[in-house]
C-alpha positions as CSV (number, residue, x, y, z in Angstrom):
1,M,68.4,93.8,-28.0
2,T,69.6,90.5,-29.3
3,H,68.6,86.9,-28.2
4,D,70.8,84.6,-28.9
5,F,69.3,80.7,-30.6
6,D,69.5,77.4,-28.5
7,P,69.3,74.3,-30.0
8,N,69.1,72.2,-27.1
9,S,66.2,73.9,-25.7
10,L,64.1,72.5,-29.2
11,D,65.4,69.4,-28.5
12,A,64.1,69.0,-25.0
13,Q,60.6,70.8,-25.7
14,D,60.3,68.1,-28.6
15,H,60.9,65.5,-26.1
16,D,58.5,66.2,-23.5
17,D,56.3,66.8,-26.6
18,Q,56.8,63.0,-27.7
19,N,56.4,61.9,-24.1
20,E,53.0,63.8,-23.4
21,R,51.7,62.1,-26.8
22,L,52.6,58.5,-25.9
23,K,50.9,59.2,-22.1
24,M,48.0,60.0,-24.3
25,T,47.9,57.2,-26.2
26,I,48.7,54.8,-23.5
27,R,45.6,56.8,-21.8
28,V,43.4,56.2,-24.7
29,A,44.6,52.5,-24.8
30,I,43.5,51.9,-21.8
31,A,40.2,53.6,-21.5
32,S,39.6,51.8,-25.0
33,F,40.2,48.8,-23.6
34,I,37.8,49.0,-20.4
35,L,35.2,50.0,-22.1
36,L,35.9,46.9,-24.4
37,I,36.0,45.2,-22.1
38,A,32.8,46.8,-20.6
39,L,31.2,46.2,-23.7
40,I,31.7,42.5,-24.1
41,A,30.5,42.0,-20.2
42,E,27.3,43.9,-21.0
43,C,27.2,41.7,-23.5
44,M,27.8,38.4,-22.2
45,V,24.5,36.2,-21.0
46,M,25.6,33.3,-18.4
47,V,22.3,31.1,-17.6
48,P,23.1,29.3,-14.3
49,A,21.4,25.7,-14.0
50,D,17.6,25.3,-12.8
51,E,17.2,29.2,-14.6
52,A,16.2,30.2,-17.9
53,V,16.8,34.2,-19.5
54,V,14.3,36.0,-21.6
55,I,16.1,37.9,-23.9
56,S,13.9,41.8,-24.4
57,R,14.1,44.3,-26.8
58,L,12.9,47.5,-26.0
59,G,10.7,45.6,-23.9
60,D,9.7,43.0,-26.4
61,P,10.9,39.1,-25.1
62,V,12.4,37.6,-28.5
63,R,14.4,34.9,-27.6
64,V,14.5,32.6,-24.7
65,I,18.0,31.2,-23.5
66,T,17.2,27.6,-21.5
67,K,20.3,26.2,-22.4
68,P,22.9,26.3,-18.8
69,G,26.2,28.5,-20.0
70,L,27.7,31.3,-21.9
71,S,25.9,33.5,-24.5
72,W,25.2,37.0,-26.3
73,K,23.0,39.3,-26.5
74,L,23.1,43.3,-27.7
75,P,24.1,45.8,-24.9
76,A,21.7,47.5,-22.4
77,P,19.3,49.5,-23.0
78,I,19.0,47.8,-26.2
79,E,18.7,44.4,-25.2
80,T,17.7,43.4,-21.0
81,T,17.6,39.6,-19.8
82,I,15.1,38.9,-17.5
83,P,16.0,35.8,-15.1
84,I,13.0,33.4,-14.7
85,D,13.6,30.4,-12.0
86,L,12.9,27.0,-13.3
87,R,13.1,25.1,-9.6
88,L,10.4,22.8,-8.7
89,R,8.2,24.3,-6.0
90,T,5.6,23.4,-3.6
91,T,2.3,25.3,-2.4
92,S,-0.4,23.9,-0.2
93,T,-4.3,25.0,0.0
94,G,-4.7,24.3,3.4
95,L,-7.7,22.0,4.9
96,Q,-10.6,22.5,2.7
97,D,-14.5,21.4,3.7
98,T,-15.7,19.6,0.6
99,G,-18.6,16.9,-0.1
100,T,-18.4,13.3,-0.7
101,R,-20.7,11.2,-3.5
102,D,-22.7,9.7,-0.6
103,G,-23.6,13.4,0.7
104,L,-20.7,13.3,3.8
105,R,-18.5,16.3,4.2
106,V,-14.5,15.4,4.5
107,L,-11.8,17.8,5.3
108,V,-8.9,17.3,2.6
109,Q,-5.6,19.0,2.3
110,V,-3.5,18.7,-0.7
111,Y,-0.1,19.9,-1.5
112,T,0.8,20.9,-5.1
113,A,4.6,20.5,-6.7
114,W,5.0,22.8,-9.4
115,Q,7.6,24.5,-11.8
116,V,7.9,26.3,-15.1
117,P,9.1,24.6,-17.5
118,D,12.2,24.6,-20.1
119,D,10.3,25.2,-22.8
120,P,10.2,28.8,-24.7
121,Q,6.8,29.1,-25.2
122,A,5.6,28.0,-21.3
123,I,8.6,30.5,-20.1
124,R,7.0,33.3,-22.6
125,Q,3.0,32.5,-21.1
126,F,4.2,32.7,-17.6
127,L,5.9,36.0,-18.0
128,R,3.4,37.1,-20.0
129,A,0.5,35.8,-17.8
130,L,2.2,36.3,-13.9
131,R,5.5,38.5,-15.1
132,N,7.7,36.5,-13.7
133,Q,6.0,36.4,-10.0
134,P,6.1,32.8,-8.6
135,D,4.1,33.8,-5.3
136,E,1.4,35.3,-8.1
137,A,1.5,31.7,-9.4
138,A,1.7,29.7,-6.5
139,R,-1.7,31.7,-5.2
140,Q,-3.6,31.1,-8.7
141,L,-2.4,27.4,-8.2
142,R,-4.0,27.1,-5.0
143,S,-7.7,28.4,-6.4
144,F,-7.2,25.9,-9.7
145,V,-6.7,23.3,-6.6
146,S,-9.3,24.1,-4.1
147,A,-11.9,24.1,-7.2
148,G,-11.1,21.2,-8.8
149,M,-11.1,19.0,-5.0
150,H,-14.6,20.4,-4.6
151,I,-15.2,18.3,-8.2
152,T,-13.1,15.5,-7.7
153,T,-14.2,15.0,-3.8
154,S,-18.0,14.5,-5.7
155,N,-16.9,11.6,-7.9
156,F,-15.5,9.5,-4.5
157,N,-17.5,7.5,-1.7
158,L,-16.1,8.2,2.1
159,A,-15.4,4.7,2.0
160,D,-13.0,5.5,-1.1
161,L,-10.6,8.3,1.3
162,I,-11.4,6.4,4.7
163,N,-11.3,3.2,5.1
164,S,-10.1,0.4,7.8
165,D,-9.2,-2.0,4.6
166,A,-6.1,-0.7,3.2
167,R,-7.6,-2.3,-0.1
168,N,-10.5,-0.2,0.0
169,V,-8.7,3.1,0.0
170,H,-8.1,5.3,-3.0
171,I,-6.3,8.0,-2.2
172,D,-4.1,7.5,-5.3
173,A,-7.0,7.6,-7.9
174,F,-7.9,10.8,-6.4
175,E,-4.6,12.0,-6.6
176,Q,-4.6,11.4,-9.9
177,Q,-7.8,12.6,-11.0
178,L,-7.0,15.9,-9.1
179,R,-4.3,16.3,-11.4
180,G,-6.0,15.6,-14.7
181,Q,-8.4,18.5,-14.1
182,I,-5.9,21.2,-13.1
183,A,-2.3,20.6,-14.6
184,P,-3.8,21.5,-18.4
185,Q,-5.3,24.5,-17.8
186,M,-1.9,25.7,-15.4
187,L,-0.1,24.7,-18.2
188,Q,-2.0,26.5,-21.0
189,G,-3.0,29.9,-19.2
190,Y,-0.3,29.8,-16.8
191,G,3.1,28.1,-18.7
192,I,3.2,25.9,-15.0
193,Q,3.7,22.7,-15.1
194,V,1.9,20.4,-12.4
195,R,4.3,17.3,-11.5
196,Q,2.6,15.8,-9.0
197,V,-0.9,16.6,-6.6
198,G,-1.3,14.4,-3.3
199,V,-3.3,14.4,-0.1
200,E,-1.2,16.0,2.8
201,R,-3.9,16.1,5.1
202,L,-7.5,14.3,5.6
203,T,-9.9,14.6,8.7
204,L,-13.3,14.2,9.2
205,P,-15.7,17.1,10.5
206,D,-17.7,16.1,13.7
207,V,-20.9,14.5,12.4
208,T,-19.3,12.9,9.4
209,L,-16.6,11.4,12.1
210,A,-19.3,10.1,13.8
211,A,-21.6,8.3,11.0
212,T,-18.2,6.4,9.9
213,V,-17.0,5.7,13.4
214,A,-21.3,3.7,13.0
215,R,-20.3,2.3,9.6
216,M,-16.8,1.2,10.6
217,S,-18.4,-0.7,13.5
218,A,-21.2,-1.8,11.3
219,E,-18.9,-3.3,9.1
220,R,-16.5,-4.9,11.9
221,E,-19.7,-6.4,13.5
222,T,-20.8,-8.0,9.9
223,V,-17.2,-9.4,9.4
224,A,-17.4,-11.0,12.6
225,A,-21.1,-12.4,12.1
226,A,-19.8,-14.0,9.1
227,R,-16.2,-15.1,10.7
228,T,-18.8,-16.5,13.5
229,A,-20.7,-18.5,11.4
230,D,-17.6,-19.8,9.3
231,G,-16.1,-20.9,12.4
232,L,-19.7,-22.6,13.5
233,R,-20.1,-24.4,10.0
234,R,-16.5,-25.3,10.2
235,A,-17.3,-26.8,13.7
236,A,-20.3,-28.9,12.3
237,E,-18.5,-30.6,9.8
238,I,-15.3,-31.0,12.2
239,Q,-17.7,-32.9,14.6
240,A,-19.7,-34.7,11.2
241,D,-16.6,-36.0,10.3
242,A,-15.5,-37.5,13.8
243,D,-19.1,-38.9,14.5
244,R,-18.6,-40.3,11.2
245,D,-15.6,-41.6,12.2
246,G,-16.6,-42.9,15.2
247,R,-19.1,-45.1,13.8
248,E,-16.8,-46.4,11.8
249,T,-14.7,-47.4,14.5
250,V,-17.7,-49.1,16.3
251,A,-18.8,-50.9,13.5
252,N,-15.6,-52.1,12.4
253,A,-14.9,-53.1,16.1
254,Q,-18.1,-54.8,16.5
255,Q,-17.1,-56.7,13.3
256,Q,-13.8,-57.8,14.0
257,A,-15.3,-58.7,17.9
258,A,-18.2,-60.9,16.1
259,K,-15.8,-62.7,14.4
260,I,-13.5,-63.3,17.0
261,Q,-16.7,-64.5,18.6
262,A,-17.6,-66.6,16.2
263,D,-14.0,-68.2,15.9
264,A,-14.6,-68.9,19.7
265,E,-17.4,-70.7,19.5
266,V,-15.9,-72.7,16.3
267,A,-12.7,-73.4,19.0
268,A,-14.8,-74.1,21.4
269,A,-17.5,-76.4,19.3
270,Q,-14.3,-78.5,17.8
271,I,-13.4,-78.8,22.3
272,Y,-16.4,-80.1,22.8
273,A,-17.1,-82.5,19.9
274,K,-13.3,-84.2,21.0
275,A,-14.0,-84.3,24.4
276,Y,-17.4,-86.1,23.9
277,K,-15.7,-88.3,21.3
278,A,-13.1,-89.2,23.9
279,D,-15.6,-89.8,26.7
280,P,-19.0,-88.7,26.5
281,S,-20.1,-89.2,30.0
282,L,-17.2,-86.8,31.3
283,Y,-18.5,-84.7,29.1
284,T,-22.1,-84.6,30.2
285,T,-20.8,-83.9,33.6
286,L,-18.6,-81.2,32.8
287,R,-21.8,-79.9,30.7
288,S,-23.9,-80.0,33.1
289,L,-21.6,-78.8,35.7
290,D,-21.4,-75.6,33.5
291,A,-25.3,-75.1,32.9
292,A,-25.4,-75.3,37.0
293,G,-22.5,-72.8,37.2
294,K,-24.9,-70.5,35.1
295,V,-28.1,-70.8,36.2
296,M,-26.6,-70.5,40.3
297,G,-24.8,-68.0,41.3
298,P,-23.5,-67.0,45.0
299,N,-26.4,-65.5,46.8
300,T,-28.8,-68.1,44.5
301,T,-30.9,-70.5,46.6
302,V,-32.9,-73.4,44.2
303,V,-34.3,-76.1,45.3
304,L,-34.7,-78.9,43.0
305,R,-35.2,-82.7,42.5
306,T,-32.1,-83.8,42.0
307,D,-32.6,-86.7,40.1
308,A,-33.4,-83.9,37.7
309,A,-31.0,-82.5,34.8
310,P,-28.4,-80.8,35.7
311,F,-28.5,-81.9,39.1
312,R,-29.1,-85.4,38.8
313,V,-25.0,-85.4,38.3
314,L,-24.8,-84.4,41.8
315,S,-26.0,-87.7,43.3
316,E,-25.6,-89.8,41.1
317,G,-21.9,-88.7,39.9
318,P,-20.6,-89.1,36.4
319,T,-21.4,-93.2,36.1
320,G,-24.7,-93.3,37.3
321,G,-26.7,-93.0,34.3
322,R,-25.1,-95.9,32.8
323,G,-25.6,-97.8,36.4
324,G,-29.0,-97.8,36.5
325,K,-29.5,-99.0,33.1
């Protein structure tokens, strides 16, 4: 049996083999490209704002990235990333019963603003001490604040915290002193930075409230007594000034009246002198009549001799004196 050789069939088979090899090459190239992209993506680290990334190599933190943006690492499982939240957080202690320096009780509630700072050493300390657990960090912080409140409150009198006079209230000093106690410990021990400590609420137990009300009432009575005494003193000063001014006014009036009277008497004497010089008899008669008018009033009855002065002029007239001579 004889088989004939066909060159066309060989060409077709070679063409099919080439197509298969080309397809395989394309598949391998695509797979390699995808694998390369995946590898690049695995090595990329995107650090968002308000966040840090710790690069851990086989469980050991080797690098801390705090700058936002794109960074690189070895692919997992060689190196893995641990995100650390750097945002500002707050926590509150609730009302705590504490004692003041003067032996009174006060209920204080304090809030604390804190965060993990963008410092690599602090971030490593936070990760090592708290395992990157913000809730545990807040719990530890509340414990430190509660303990510090008892110490800080004992350095202040109740009147320094609650007072009717705002100038005597020292809440700012209380907050600064409390923050100064807890901030270094939290940063050193837990890698937490305490940004602010503030009094959120402050109230009094019933016994302390009664004592405080009594103290405020006594303070107000003292202030009222001082103001009353000051008012009486000023009233006395005003009265003394008024009496002095009145005496000065009366003295000036009396002086002016005496001067006016003296001037009037001088003027009257001058008039009398002129009248006497002009007509002595008429002057004597007028002066006698004046004297009689002063002695006798509307209801006065006087019995005298008519030849006695000053009534002699009534019987003899102005010329009687001369006629008897």
